[in-house]
C-alpha positions as protocol buffer text, in pm:
chain_id: "A"
residue {
  index: 1
  type: MET
  ca { x: -197 y: -1821 z: -513 }
}
residue {
  index: 2
  type: THR
  ca { x: 133 y: -1878 z: -308 }
}
residue {
  index: 3
  type: PHE
  ca { x: 343 y: -1835 z: 14 }
}
residue {
  index: 4
  type: VAL
  ca { x: 648 y: -1687 z: 54 }
}
residue {
  index: 5
  type: ARG
  ca { x: 880 y: -1718 z: 366 }
}
residue {
  index: 6
  type: ILE
  ca { x: 1066 y: -1411 z: 468 }
}
residue {
  index: 7
  type: GLY
  ca { x: 1223 y: -1367 z: 810 }
}
residue {
  index: 8
  type: GLY
  ca { x: 1038 y: -1726 z: 913 }
}
residue {
  index: 9
  type: VAL
  ca { x: 704 y: -1549 z: 868 }
}
residue {
  index: 10
  type: ALA
  ca { x: 485 y: -1736 z: 586 }
}
residue {
  index: 11
  type: HIS
  ca { x: 353 y: -1437 z: 335 }
}
residue {
  index: 12
  type: HIS
  ca { x: 73 y: -1459 z: 131 }
}
residue {
  index: 13
  type: VAL
  ca { x: 136 y: -1372 z: -260 }
}
residue {
  index: 14
  type: VAL
  ca { x: -38 y: -1360 z: -548 }
}
residue {
  index: 15
  type: VAL
  ca { x: 113 y: -1302 z: -870 }
}
residue {
  index: 16
  type: GLU
  ca { x: -45 y: -1217 z: -1200 }
}
residue {
  index: 17
  type: GLY
  ca { x: -32 y: -1086 z: -1565 }
}
residue {
  index: 18
  type: SER
  ca { x: 336 y: -1070 z: -1744 }
}
residue {
  index: 19
  type: GLY
  ca { x: 592 y: -779 z: -1819 }
}
residue {
  index: 20
  type: PRO
  ca { x: 790 y: -545 z: -1570 }
}
residue {
  index: 21
  type: VAL
  ca { x: 710 y: -591 z: -1216 }
}
residue {
  index: 22
  type: CYS
  ca { x: 476 y: -406 z: -992 }
}
residue {
  index: 23
  type: VAL
  ca { x: 441 y: -443 z: -638 }
}
residue {
  index: 24
  type: LEU
  ca { x: 87 y: -318 z: -474 }
}
residue {
  index: 25
  type: SER
  ca { x: 79 y: -310 z: -113 }
}
residue {
  index: 26
  type: ALA
  ca { x: -232 y: -212 z: 77 }
}
residue {
  index: 27
  type: GLY
  ca { x: -337 y: 9 z: 382 }
}
residue {
  index: 28
  type: LEU
  ca { x: -374 y: -74 z: 717 }
}
residue {
  index: 29
  type: GLY
  ca { x: -600 y: -381 z: 806 }
}
residue {
  index: 30
  type: LEU
  ca { x: -644 y: -413 z: 417 }
}
residue {
  index: 31
  type: SER
  ca { x: -620 y: -723 z: 209 }
}
residue {
  index: 32
  type: TRP
  ca { x: -480 y: -845 z: -119 }
}
residue {
  index: 33
  type: PHE
  ca { x: -824 y: -830 z: -265 }
}
residue {
  index: 34
  type: ASP
  ca { x: -869 y: -500 z: -230 }
}
residue {
  index: 35
  type: TRP
  ca { x: -683 y: -427 z: -525 }
}
residue {
  index: 36
  type: ASP
  ca { x: -882 y: -644 z: -717 }
}
residue {
  index: 37
  type: PRO
  ca { x: -1043 y: -375 z: -947 }
}
residue {
  index: 38
  type: VAL
  ca { x: -676 y: -259 z: -1063 }
}
residue {
  index: 39
  type: VAL
  ca { x: -530 y: -588 z: -1161 }
}
residue {
  index: 40
  type: PRO
  ca { x: -720 y: -664 z: -1496 }
}
residue {
  index: 41
  type: LEU
  ca { x: -620 y: -273 z: -1589 }
}
residue {
  index: 42
  type: LEU
  ca { x: -265 y: -386 z: -1525 }
}
residue {
  index: 43
  type: ALA
  ca { x: -214 y: -743 z: -1560 }
}
residue {
  index: 44
  type: PRO
  ca { x: -178 y: -710 z: -1975 }
}
residue {
  index: 45
  type: TYR
  ca { x: 102 y: -494 z: -1917 }
}
residue {
  index: 46
  type: ARG
  ca { x: 265 y: -573 z: -1596 }
}
residue {
  index: 47
  type: THR
  ca { x: 316 y: -876 z: -1368 }
}
residue {
  index: 48
  type: VAL
  ca { x: 117 y: -750 z: -1082 }
}
residue {
  index: 49
  type: VAL
  ca { x: 254 y: -892 z: -748 }
}
residue {
  index: 50
  type: ARG
  ca { x: 14 y: -864 z: -456 }
}
residue {
  index: 51
  type: PHE
  ca { x: 151 y: -952 z: -121 }
}
residue {
  index: 52
  type: ASP
  ca { x: -24 y: -935 z: 236 }
}
residue {
  index: 53
  type: ARG
  ca { x: 190 y: -773 z: 529 }
}
residue {
  index: 54
  type: PRO
  ca { x: 213 y: -1031 z: 858 }
}
residue {
  index: 55
  type: GLY
  ca { x: -110 y: -1021 z: 1003 }
}
residue {
  index: 56
  type: HIS
  ca { x: -277 y: -904 z: 728 }
}
residue {
  index: 57
  type: GLY
  ca { x: -527 y: -1108 z: 464 }
}
residue {
  index: 58
  type: LEU
  ca { x: -417 y: -1480 z: 487 }
}
residue {
  index: 59
  type: SER
  ca { x: -5 y: -1405 z: 631 }
}
residue {
  index: 60
  type: ALA
  ca { x: 123 y: -1525 z: 920 }
}
residue {
  index: 61
  type: PRO
  ca { x: 146 y: -1332 z: 1213 }
}
residue {
  index: 62
  type: ALA
  ca { x: 450 y: -1054 z: 1260 }
}
residue {
  index: 63
  type: ALA
  ca { x: 760 y: -1206 z: 1415 }
}
residue {
  index: 64
  type: ALA
  ca { x: 877 y: -852 z: 1505 }
}
residue {
  index: 65
  type: PRO
  ca { x: 733 y: -481 z: 1543 }
}
residue {
  index: 66
  type: PRO
  ca { x: 733 y: -320 z: 1156 }
}
residue {
  index: 67
  type: THR
  ca { x: 979 y: -51 z: 1109 }
}
residue {
  index: 68
  type: ALA
  ca { x: 1039 y: 181 z: 774 }
}
residue {
  index: 69
  type: ALA
  ca { x: 1348 y: 9 z: 722 }
}
residue {
  index: 70
  type: GLY
  ca { x: 1203 y: -356 z: 764 }
}
residue {
  index: 71
  type: GLU
  ca { x: 910 y: -304 z: 579 }
}
residue {
  index: 72
  type: ALA
  ca { x: 1124 y: -193 z: 258 }
}
residue {
  index: 73
  type: ASP
  ca { x: 1357 y: -459 z: 324 }
}
residue {
  index: 74
  type: ARG
  ca { x: 1027 y: -688 z: 348 }
}
residue {
  index: 75
  type: ILE
  ca { x: 951 y: -575 z: -10 }
}
residue {
  index: 76
  type: ALA
  ca { x: 1314 y: -628 z: -139 }
}
residue {
  index: 77
  type: ALA
  ca { x: 1298 y: -997 z: -13 }
}
residue {
  index: 78
  type: LEU
  ca { x: 972 y: -1055 z: -189 }
}
residue {
  index: 79
  type: LEU
  ca { x: 1123 y: -949 z: -477 }
}
residue {
  index: 80
  type: ASP
  ca { x: 1426 y: -1198 z: -425 }
}
residue {
  index: 81
  type: ALA
  ca { x: 1205 y: -1488 z: -388 }
}
residue {
  index: 82
  type: LEU
  ca { x: 1013 y: -1411 z: -703 }
}
residue {
  index: 83
  type: ASP
  ca { x: 1326 y: -1357 z: -901 }
}
residue {
  index: 84
  type: ALA
  ca { x: 1229 y: -1031 z: -961 }
}
residue {
  index: 85
  type: GLY
  ca { x: 1382 y: -757 z: -1115 }
}
residue {
  index: 86
  type: PRO
  ca { x: 1315 y: -392 z: -1098 }
}
residue {
  index: 87
  type: ALA
  ca { x: 985 y: -290 z: -985 }
}
residue {
  index: 88
  type: THR
  ca { x: 720 y: -22 z: -993 }
}
residue {
  index: 89
  type: VAL
  ca { x: 614 y: 20 z: -604 }
}
residue {
  index: 90
  type: VAL
  ca { x: 261 y: 112 z: -524 }
}
residue {
  index: 91
  type: GLY
  ca { x: 186 y: 216 z: -163 }
}
residue {
  index: 92
  type: HIS
  ca { x: -166 y: 295 z: -26 }
}
residue {
  index: 93
  type: SER
  ca { x: -192 y: 462 z: 309 }
}
residue {
  index: 94
  type: ILE
  ca { x: 66 y: 363 z: 561 }
}
residue {
  index: 95
  type: ALA
  ca { x: 213 y: 149 z: 306 }
}
residue {
  index: 96
  type: GLY
  ca { x: 336 y: 426 z: 107 }
}
residue {
  index: 97
  type: PHE
  ca { x: 565 y: 490 z: 371 }
}
residue {
  index: 98
  type: HIS
  ca { x: 689 y: 122 z: 321 }
}
residue {
  index: 99
  type: ALA
  ca { x: 689 y: 220 z: -54 }
}
residue {
  index: 100
  type: GLU
  ca { x: 859 y: 547 z: -7 }
}
residue {
  index: 101
  type: ALA
  ca { x: 1155 y: 370 z: 213 }
}
residue {
  index: 102
  type: PHE
  ca { x: 1187 y: 74 z: -52 }
}
residue {
  index: 103
  type: ALA
  ca { x: 1291 y: 350 z: -278 }
}
residue {
  index: 104
  type: ARG
  ca { x: 1549 y: 534 z: -65 }
}
residue {
  index: 105
  type: LEU
  ca { x: 1706 y: 203 z: 78 }
}
residue {
  index: 106
  type: HIS
  ca { x: 1706 y: -35 z: -249 }
}
residue {
  index: 107
  type: PRO
  ca { x: 1732 y: 256 z: -540 }
}
residue {
  index: 108
  type: ALA
  ca { x: 1856 y: 24 z: -799 }
}
residue {
  index: 109
  type: ARG
  ca { x: 1560 y: -199 z: -743 }
}
residue {
  index: 110
  type: THR
  ca { x: 1291 y: 105 z: -793 }
}
residue {
  index: 111
  type: ALA
  ca { x: 1188 y: 150 z: -1148 }
}
residue {
  index: 112
  type: ALA
  ca { x: 894 y: 367 z: -1016 }
}
residue {
  index: 113
  type: LEU
  ca { x: 718 y: 497 z: -722 }
}
residue {
  index: 114
  type: VAL
  ca { x: 340 y: 529 z: -665 }
}
residue {
  index: 115
  type: LEU
  ca { x: 176 y: 683 z: -338 }
}
residue {
  index: 116
  type: VAL
  ca { x: -226 y: 615 z: -328 }
}
residue {
  index: 117
  type: ASP
  ca { x: -360 y: 866 z: -81 }
}
residue {
  index: 118
  type: SER
  ca { x: -47 y: 788 z: 131 }
}
residue {
  index: 119
  type: SER
  ca { x: 2 y: 865 z: 513 }
}
residue {
  index: 120
  type: VAL
  ca { x: 143 y: 1185 z: 552 }
}
residue {
  index: 121
  type: GLU
  ca { x: 358 y: 1299 z: 884 }
}
residue {
  index: 122
  type: GLU
  ca { x: 530 y: 1594 z: 929 }
}
residue {
  index: 123
  type: HIS
  ca { x: 572 y: 1556 z: 1308 }
}
residue {
  index: 124
  type: PRO
  ca { x: 527 y: 1228 z: 1382 }
}
residue {
  index: 125
  type: ARG
  ca { x: 360 y: 1166 z: 1737 }
}
residue {
  index: 126
  type: PRO
  ca { x: 547 y: 947 z: 2002 }
}
residue {
  index: 127
  type: SER
  ca { x: 374 y: 576 z: 1905 }
}
residue {
  index: 128
  type: ARG
  ca { x: 98 y: 414 z: 2126 }
}
residue {
  index: 129
  type: THR
  ca { x: 242 y: 177 z: 2364 }
}
residue {
  index: 130
  type: PRO
  ca { x: 286 y: -174 z: 2199 }
}
residue {
  index: 131
  type: ALA
  ca { x: 207 y: -352 z: 2561 }
}
residue {
  index: 132
  type: VAL
  ca { x: -172 y: -162 z: 2565 }
}
residue {
  index: 133
  type: SER
  ca { x: -188 y: -313 z: 2168 }
}
residue {
  index: 134
  type: ARG
  ca { x: -111 y: -634 z: 2277 }
}
residue {
  index: 135
  type: ALA
  ca { x: -311 y: -696 z: 2560 }
}
residue {
  index: 136
  type: LEU
  ca { x: -594 y: -502 z: 2378 }
}
residue {
  index: 137
  type: GLY
  ca { x: -561 y: -774 z: 2099 }
}
residue {
  index: 138
  type: ALA
  ca { x: -592 y: -1057 z: 2327 }
}
residue {
  index: 139
  type: LEU
  ca { x: -900 y: -906 z: 2571 }
}
residue {
  index: 140
  type: LEU
  ca { x: -1088 y: -851 z: 2245 }
}
residue {
  index: 141
  type: SER
  ca { x: -952 y: -1183 z: 2070 }
}
residue {
  index: 142
  type: ALA
  ca { x: -1065 y: -1378 z: 2428 }
}
residue {
  index: 143
  type: ALA
  ca { x: -1396 y: -1237 z: 2401 }
}
residue {
  index: 144
  type: GLY
  ca { x: -1471 y: -1356 z: 2060 }
}
residue {
  index: 145
  type: VAL
  ca { x: -1459 y: -1003 z: 1912 }
}
residue {
  index: 146
  type: PRO
  ca { x: -1306 y: -1092 z: 1559 }
}
residue {
  index: 147
  type: ALA
  ca { x: -1534 y: -1396 z: 1484 }
}
residue {
  index: 148
  type: ALA
  ca { x: -1837 y: -1209 z: 1620 }
}
residue {
  index: 149
  type: LEU
  ca { x: -1806 y: -852 z: 1452 }
}
residue {
  index: 150
  type: GLY
  ca { x: -1491 y: -881 z: 1232 }
}
residue {
  index: 151
  type: PRO
  ca { x: -1680 y: -916 z: 914 }
}
residue {
  index: 152
  type: ALA
  ca { x: -1922 y: -670 z: 1001 }
}
residue {
  index: 153
  type: VAL
  ca { x: -1660 y: -394 z: 1094 }
}
residue {
  index: 154
  type: ARG
  ca { x: -1494 y: -462 z: 756 }
}
residue {
  index: 155
  type: ARG
  ca { x: -1816 y: -405 z: 602 }
}
residue {
  index: 156
  type: LEU
  ca { x: -1923 y: -77 z: 748 }
}
residue {
  index: 157
  type: SER
  ca { x: -1548 y: 36 z: 690 }
}
residue {
  index: 158
  type: VAL
  ca { x: -1551 y: -21 z: 314 }
}
residue {
  index: 159
  type: ARG
  ca { x: -1852 y: 166 z: 150 }
}
residue {
  index: 160
  type: ARG
  ca { x: -1968 y: -47 z: -162 }
}
residue {
  index: 161
  type: ASP
  ca { x: -1742 y: -290 z: -48 }
}
residue {
  index: 162
  type: PRO
  ca { x: -1704 y: -556 z: -370 }
}
residue {
  index: 163
  type: ALA
  ca { x: -1517 y: -813 z: -193 }
}
residue {
  index: 164
  type: PRO
  ca { x: -1684 y: -1168 z: -196 }
}
residue {
  index: 165
  type: THR
  ca { x: -1853 y: -1249 z: 160 }
}
residue {
  index: 166
  type: GLU
  ca { x: -1671 y: -1582 z: 209 }
}
residue {
  index: 167
  type: LEU
  ca { x: -1323 y: -1384 z: 177 }
}
residue {
  index: 168
  type: ILE
  ca { x: -1454 y: -1126 z: 388 }
}
residue {
  index: 169
  type: ARG
  ca { x: -1557 y: -1415 z: 657 }
}
residue {
  index: 170
  type: ARG
  ca { x: -1212 y: -1615 z: 603 }
}
residue {
  index: 171
  type: VAL
  ca { x: -998 y: -1333 z: 670 }
}
residue {
  index: 172
  type: TYR
  ca { x: -1169 y: -1091 z: 896 }
}
residue {
  index: 173
  type: ARG
  ca { x: -1314 y: -1349 z: 1140 }
}
residue {
  index: 174
  type: THR
  ca { x: -989 y: -1425 z: 1249 }
}
residue {
  index: 175
  type: SER
  ca { x: -793 y: -1272 z: 1572 }
}
residue {
  index: 176
  type: ARG
  ca { x: -444 y: -1277 z: 1358 }
}
residue {
  index: 177
  type: VAL
  ca { x: -574 y: -1024 z: 1173 }
}
residue {
  index: 178
  type: LEU
  ca { x: -714 y: -810 z: 1458 }
}
residue {
  index: 179
  type: ARG
  ca { x: -372 y: -820 z: 1625 }
}
residue {
  index: 180
  type: GLY
  ca { x: -179 y: -729 z: 1293 }
}
residue {
  index: 181
  type: THR
  ca { x: -381 y: -453 z: 1273 }
}
residue {
  index: 182
  type: LEU
  ca { x: -321 y: -338 z: 1620 }
}
residue {
  index: 183
  type: LEU
  ca { x: 62 y: -402 z: 1597 }
}
residue {
  index: 184
  type: GLU
  ca { x: 120 y: -189 z: 1289 }
}
residue {
  index: 185
  type: ASN
  ca { x: -126 y: 94 z: 1435 }
}
residue {
  index: 186
  type: ALA
  ca { x: 77 y: 113 z: 1737 }
}
residue {
  index: 187
  type: HIS
  ca { x: 387 y: 161 z: 1571 }
}
residue {
  index: 188
  type: TYR
  ca { x: 270 y: 421 z: 1321 }
}
residue {
  index: 189
  type: GLY
  ca { x: 423 y: 705 z: 1448 }
}
residue {
  index: 190
  type: ALA
  ca { x: 784 y: 518 z: 1470 }
}
residue {
  index: 191
  type: VAL
  ca { x: 762 y: 421 z: 1114 }
}
residue {
  index: 192
  type: ALA
  ca { x: 675 y: 774 z: 1016 }
}
residue {
  index: 193
  type: ALA
  ca { x: 959 y: 915 z: 1228 }
}
residue {
  index: 194
  type: GLY
  ca { x: 1162 y: 628 z: 1035 }
}
residue {
  index: 195
  type: LEU
  ca { x: 1085 y: 727 z: 690 }
}
residue {
  index: 196
  type: LEU
  ca { x: 1154 y: 1098 z: 798 }
}
residue {
  index: 197
  type: ALA
  ca { x: 1500 y: 992 z: 908 }
}
residue {
  index: 198
  type: LEU
  ca { x: 1585 y: 793 z: 563 }
}
residue {
  index: 199
  type: ARG
  ca { x: 1486 y: 1132 z: 377 }
}
residue {
  index: 200
  type: ASP
  ca { x: 1776 y: 1310 z: 542 }
}
residue {
  index: 201
  type: SER
  ca { x: 2002 y: 1012 z: 489 }
}
residue {
  index: 202
  type: HIS
  ca { x: 1921 y: 808 z: 189 }
}
residue {
  index: 203
  type: PRO
  ca { x: 1800 y: 1096 z: -121 }
}
residue {
  index: 204
  type: LEU
  ca { x: 1575 y: 921 z: -362 }
}
residue {
  index: 205
  type: PRO
  ca { x: 1757 y: 842 z: -717 }
}
residue {
  index: 206
  type: PRO
  ca { x: 1797 y: 1118 z: -933 }
}
residue {
  index: 207
  type: GLY
  ca { x: 1500 y: 1100 z: -1214 }
}
residue {
  index: 208
  type: LEU
  ca { x: 1300 y: 839 z: -1037 }
}
residue {
  index: 209
  type: PRO
  ca { x: 956 y: 841 z: -1168 }
}
residue {
  index: 210
  type: VAL
  ca { x: 722 y: 950 z: -881 }
}
residue {
  index: 211
  type: THR
  ca { x: 357 y: 977 z: -871 }
}
residue {
  index: 212
  type: VAL
  ca { x: 158 y: 1110 z: -541 }
}
residue {
  index: 213
  type: LEU
  ca { x: -222 y: 1010 z: -619 }
}
residue {
  index: 214
  type: ALA
  ca { x: -462 y: 1169 z: -373 }
}
residue {
  index: 215
  type: ALA
  ca { x: -802 y: 1178 z: -300 }
}
residue {
  index: 216
  type: PRO
  ca { x: -863 y: 1514 z: -146 }
}
residue {
  index: 217
  type: ASP
  ca { x: -1238 y: 1437 z: -131 }
}
residue {
  index: 218
  type: GLY
  ca { x: -1322 y: 1790 z: -56 }
}
residue {
  index: 219
  type: SER
  ca { x: -1059 y: 1841 z: 222 }
}
residue {
  index: 220
  type: ALA
  ca { x: -866 y: 2142 z: 141 }
}
residue {
  index: 221
  type: ARG
  ca { x: -599 y: 2067 z: 442 }
}
residue {
  index: 222
  type: TRP
  ca { x: -571 y: 1694 z: 324 }
}
residue {
  index: 223
  type: GLU
  ca { x: -512 y: 1844 z: -24 }
}
residue {
  index: 224
  type: HIS
  ca { x: -225 y: 2083 z: 69 }
}
residue {
  index: 225
  type: ARG
  ca { x: -48 y: 1804 z: 267 }
}
residue {
  index: 226
  type: GLN
  ca { x: -72 y: 1560 z: -65 }
}
residue {
  index: 227
  type: ARG
  ca { x: 60 y: 1838 z: -281 }
}
residue {
  index: 228
  type: THR
  ca { x: 336 y: 1900 z: -13 }
}
residue {
  index: 229
  type: LEU
  ca { x: 467 y: 1570 z: -27 }
}
residue {
  index: 230
  type: ALA
  ca { x: 440 y: 1586 z: -383 }
}
residue {
  index: 231
  type: ARG
  ca { x: 684 y: 1868 z: -395 }
}
residue {
  index: 232
  type: ARG
  ca { x: 908 y: 1717 z: -106 }
}
residue {
  index: 233
  type: LEU
  ca { x: 958 y: 1432 z: -348 }
}
residue {
  index: 234
  type: ASP
  ca { x: 978 y: 1631 z: -690 }
}
residue {
  index: 235
  type: ALA
  ca { x: 685 y: 1394 z: -769 }
}
residue {
  index: 236
  type: SER
  ca { x: 382 y: 1467 z: -1016 }
}
residue {
  index: 237
  type: TYR
  ca { x: 58 y: 1521 z: -799 }
}
residue {
  index: 238
  type: GLU
  ca { x: -288 y: 1349 z: -943 }
}
residue {
  index: 239
  type: ALA
  ca { x: -633 y: 1396 z: -767 }
}
residue {
  index: 240
  type: ALA
  ca { x: -859 y: 1128 z: -802 }
}
residue {
  index: 241
  type: ALA
  ca { x: -1184 y: 1291 z: -812 }
}
residue {
  index: 242
  type: PRO
  ca { x: -1435 y: 1202 z: -667 }
}
residue {
  index: 243
  type: SER
  ca { x: -1254 y: 942 z: -465 }
}
residue {
  index: 244
  type: GLY
  ca { x: -1243 y: 813 z: -94 }
}
residue {
  index: 245
  type: HIS
  ca { x: -931 y: 706 z: 46 }
}
residue {
  index: 246
  type: LEU
  ca { x: -974 y: 350 z: -88 }
}
residue {
  index: 247
  type: VAL
  ca { x: -869 y: 507 z: -438 }
}
residue {
  index: 248
  type: MET
  ca { x: -818 y: 161 z: -594 }
}
residue {
  index: 249
  type: LEU
  ca { x: -1198 y: 75 z: -558 }
}
residue {
  index: 250
  type: ASP
  ca { x: -1312 y: 373 z: -633 }
}
residue {
  index: 251
  type: ARG
  ca { x: -1077 y: 506 z: -919 }
}
residue {
  index: 252
  type: PRO
  ca { x: -900 y: 203 z: -1016 }
}
residue {
  index: 253
  type: GLU
  ca { x: -793 y: 319 z: -1342 }
}
residue {
  index: 254
  type: ALA
  ca { x: -625 y: 616 z: -1171 }
}
residue {
  index: 255
  type: VAL
  ca { x: -405 y: 403 z: -991 }
}
residue {
  index: 256
  type: ALA
  ca { x: -353 y: 187 z: -1342 }
}
residue {
  index: 257
  type: ARG
  ca { x: -265 y: 507 z: -1519 }
}
residue {
  index: 258
  type: ALA
  ca { x: -12 y: 601 z: -1253 }
}
residue {
  index: 259
  type: VAL
  ca { x: 136 y: 267 z: -1270 }
}
residue {
  index: 260
  type: LEU
  ca { x: 125 y: 253 z: -1658 }
}
residue {
  index: 261
  type: HIS
  ca { x: 280 y: 592 z: -1689 }
}
residue {
  index: 262
  type: PRO
  ca { x: 476 y: 692 z: -1397 }
}
residue {
  index: 263
  type: GLY
  ca { x: 565 y: 1042 z: -1308 }
}
residue {
  index: 264
  type: GLY
  ca { x: 272 y: 1150 z: -1459 }
}
residue {
  index: 265
  type: SER
  ca { x: 255 y: 1334 z: -1863 }
}
residue {
  index: 266
  type: GLY
  ca { x: 629 y: 1456 z: -1810 }
}
residue {
  index: 267
  type: HIS
  ca { x: 780 y: 1083 z: -1829 }
}
residue {
  index: 268
  type: PRO
  ca { x: 783 y: 817 z: -2083 }
}
residue {
  index: 269
  type: GLY
  ca { x: 602 y: 577 z: -1860 }
}
residue {
  index: 270
  type: GLY
  ca { x: 736 y: 248 z: -2038 }
}
residue {
  index: 271
  type: SER
  ca { x: 484 y: 16 z: -2222 }
}
residue {
  index: 272
  type: GLY
  ca { x: 89 y: 45 z: -2201 }
}
residue {
  index: 273
  type: PRO
  ca { x: -168 y: 153 z: -2399 }
}
residue {
  index: 274
  type: PRO
  ca { x: -172 y: 542 z: -2520 }
}
residue {
  index: 275
  type: GLY
  ca { x: -360 y: 760 z: -2294 }
}
residue {
  index: 276
  type: GLY
  ca { x: -370 y: 482 z: -2040 }
}
residue {
  index: 277
  type: PRO
  ca { x: -682 y: 291 z: -1913 }
}
residue {
  index: 278
  type: GLY
  ca { x: -1030 y: 462 z: -1832 }
}
residue {
  index: 279
  type: ARG
  ca { x: -974 y: 683 z: -2085 }
}
residue {
  index: 280
  type: PRO
  ca { x: -1207 y: 879 z: -2198 }
}
residue {
  index: 281
  type: GLY
  ca { x: -1420 y: 760 z: -1912 }
}
residue {
  index: 282
  type: GLY
  ca { x: -1291 y: 834 z: -1566 }
}
residue {
  index: 283
  type: GLN
  ca { x: -999 y: 1110 z: -1565 }
}
residue {
  index: 284
  type: VAL
  ca { x: -743 y: 1242 z: -1304 }
}
residue {
  index: 285
  type: ALA
  ca { x: -800 y: 1579 z: -1243 }
}
residue {
  index: 286
  type: ALA
  ca { x: -454 y: 1737 z: -1160 }
}
């Protein structure tokens, strides 16, 4: 566990394992430990980098609102600080926007792209008023809501939560995480729109292995949107079934297989155990 200063903000970073680098970035309001089930499957074959975005986990509050380009540059600055070469970048949920933006803006530094039940916005709506988000965060914090209810809200949001109670309390009792989550949520639409603009101006590098790992969970509409995303990115589509949105907790072997064998069976995928982890146990249904 260490802290890396990026743009004047202290970022909490955990680095484990050895081999080619992969960067794991979790969704809105989540923390580095939400990747815990995946790390043992990757660390024998990859240098696994987990980090908390500003206002998440143990990282300091954000110095500026998030943007698609800014989050891509954050990943690049993290790799710079770690003196790391090209990386497989894994983005879950809203962090899928960030990971794809990184691949578009820093193609030479991207070994592969894995989107884990990524957010999808074909027509982003205007972001919520940031001032309202700041005011709400200040009001809830002053009322002591994070300290009183933060851990309980986390437990209700994450089914079968495997995270240790002491970590949940350490992270989610803070107003910092509440404010960080509200800030990212308030700028969700703007980040989505920024990514759509990058798709027009910055193509993905030819031959980049891309995997869209989705959790349809019985939703035909969500499966259609994820498959459409895969076609848009010329990516391999895989469905983690059964799984909820937090695929790294429900199907860690599916996430690990997507990292170790990027782009699906049509790509060589680099080093890793034949067939990937989790076989023949949990299978990823195409």
